[in-house]
C-alpha positions, 0 to 999 in steps of 0.5 A: 500500500502506498505511503499516502494511503497509510497516512490517510488510514492512520489519520482517520483512525487517530482522529476518530479514536481521539474524538471518541475517547475525549467526548464529554457528553454532559448536555443532559444535566445542564452541562456541555457536550464537547467534541474534538481533541486537542481543539474542541470543534463542537460544543452544545448545551441544553441549559440556559446560557447567555453568551455561551461559545457553543456550536460548530467550529470549522477551523478547529475541525480542520486543525484537528484533522491536520494534527492527525495527518501530521502525527500519522505521517511522523509515525509512519515515517519512523516505522519505515525508517526502523524497518529499513534499518533492521532490514539493512543494518550497518555494521 
Protein backbone atom coordinates (compact mmCIF):
# COMPACT_ATOMS: atom_id res chain seq x y z
CA UNK A 1 0.00 0.00 0.00
CA UNK A 2 1.34 3.42 -0.85
CA UNK A 3 2.53 5.69 1.94
CA UNK A 4 -0.22 8.25 1.26
CA UNK A 5 -2.94 5.64 1.73
CA UNK A 6 -1.37 4.55 5.00
CA UNK A 7 -1.16 8.16 6.17
CA UNK A 8 -4.85 8.73 5.40
CA UNK A 9 -5.91 5.48 7.08
CA UNK A 10 -3.84 6.10 10.23
CA UNK A 11 -5.02 9.73 10.31
CA UNK A 12 -8.64 8.64 10.23
CA UNK A 13 -8.06 6.10 12.99
CA UNK A 14 -6.23 8.65 15.17
CA UNK A 15 -8.87 11.33 14.60
CA UNK A 16 -11.85 9.07 15.30
CA UNK A 17 -10.22 7.38 18.31
CA UNK A 18 -9.19 10.64 19.97
CA UNK A 19 -12.58 12.20 19.31
CA UNK A 20 -14.46 9.22 20.78
CA UNK A 21 -12.11 8.89 23.78
CA UNK A 22 -12.38 12.57 24.71
CA UNK A 23 -16.13 13.17 24.28
CA UNK A 24 -17.72 14.98 27.19
CA UNK A 25 -21.46 14.36 26.96
CA UNK A 26 -22.96 16.38 29.81
CA UNK A 27 -25.68 18.38 27.97
CA UNK A 28 -28.49 16.36 29.60
CA UNK A 29 -27.56 17.66 33.04
CA UNK A 30 -27.18 21.37 32.18
CA UNK A 31 -23.59 20.81 31.22
CA UNK A 32 -21.85 20.98 27.87
CA UNK A 33 -21.35 18.26 25.30
CA UNK A 34 -17.92 18.78 23.75
CA UNK A 35 -16.30 17.01 20.83
CA UNK A 36 -12.75 17.20 19.50
CA UNK A 37 -9.17 16.79 20.64
CA UNK A 38 -6.97 18.76 21.12
CA UNK A 39 -9.23 21.56 19.86
CA UNK A 40 -12.97 21.43 20.57
CA UNK A 41 -14.78 21.68 17.24
CA UNK A 42 -18.33 21.21 18.55
CA UNK A 43 -19.99 22.12 21.82
CA UNK A 44 -23.64 22.13 22.84
CA UNK A 45 -25.78 22.63 25.94
CA UNK A 46 -29.45 22.11 26.76
CA UNK A 47 -29.23 24.51 29.69
CA UNK A 48 -29.86 28.21 29.70
CA UNK A 49 -26.74 30.06 28.78
CA UNK A 50 -26.18 33.64 27.68
CA UNK A 51 -23.13 34.40 25.57
CA UNK A 52 -22.04 30.77 25.53
CA UNK A 53 -19.48 29.83 22.97
CA UNK A 54 -21.29 26.82 21.51
CA UNK A 55 -21.81 25.37 18.08
CA UNK A 56 -19.60 24.03 15.32
CA UNK A 57 -16.14 25.50 14.66
CA UNK A 58 -14.83 24.60 11.22
CA UNK A 59 -11.34 25.98 11.88
CA UNK A 60 -10.88 23.76 14.94
CA UNK A 61 -12.08 20.69 12.99
CA UNK A 62 -9.63 21.39 10.17
CA UNK A 63 -6.79 21.92 12.65
CA UNK A 64 -7.66 18.65 14.43
CA UNK A 65 -7.55 16.83 11.09
CA UNK A 66 -4.24 18.49 10.21
CA UNK A 67 -2.77 17.44 13.55
CA UNK A 68 -3.94 13.85 12.94
CA UNK A 69 -2.43 13.77 9.44
CA UNK A 70 0.87 15.20 10.70
CA UNK A 71 1.03 12.74 13.60
CA UNK A 72 0.30 9.77 11.35
CA UNK A 73 2.89 10.91 8.78
CA UNK A 74 5.52 11.11 11.51
CA UNK A 75 4.55 7.71 12.93
CA UNK A 76 4.64 6.02 9.51
CA UNK A 77 7.97 7.67 8.66
CA UNK A 78 9.51 6.41 11.88
CA UNK A 79 8.16 2.88 11.27
CA UNK A 80 9.54 2.88 7.71
CA UNK A 81 12.96 4.05 8.87
CA UNK A 82 13.05 1.38 11.57
CA UNK A 83 12.08 -1.29 9.03
CA UNK A 84 14.79 -0.11 6.65
CA UNK A 85 17.36 -0.03 9.45
CA UNK A 86 16.61 -3.56 10.63
CA UNK A 87 16.41 -4.86 7.06
CA UNK A 88 19.86 -3.49 6.18
CA UNK A 89 21.77 -2.88 9.42
CA UNK A 90 25.02 -1.01 9.04
CA UNK A 91 27.91 -2.74 10.74
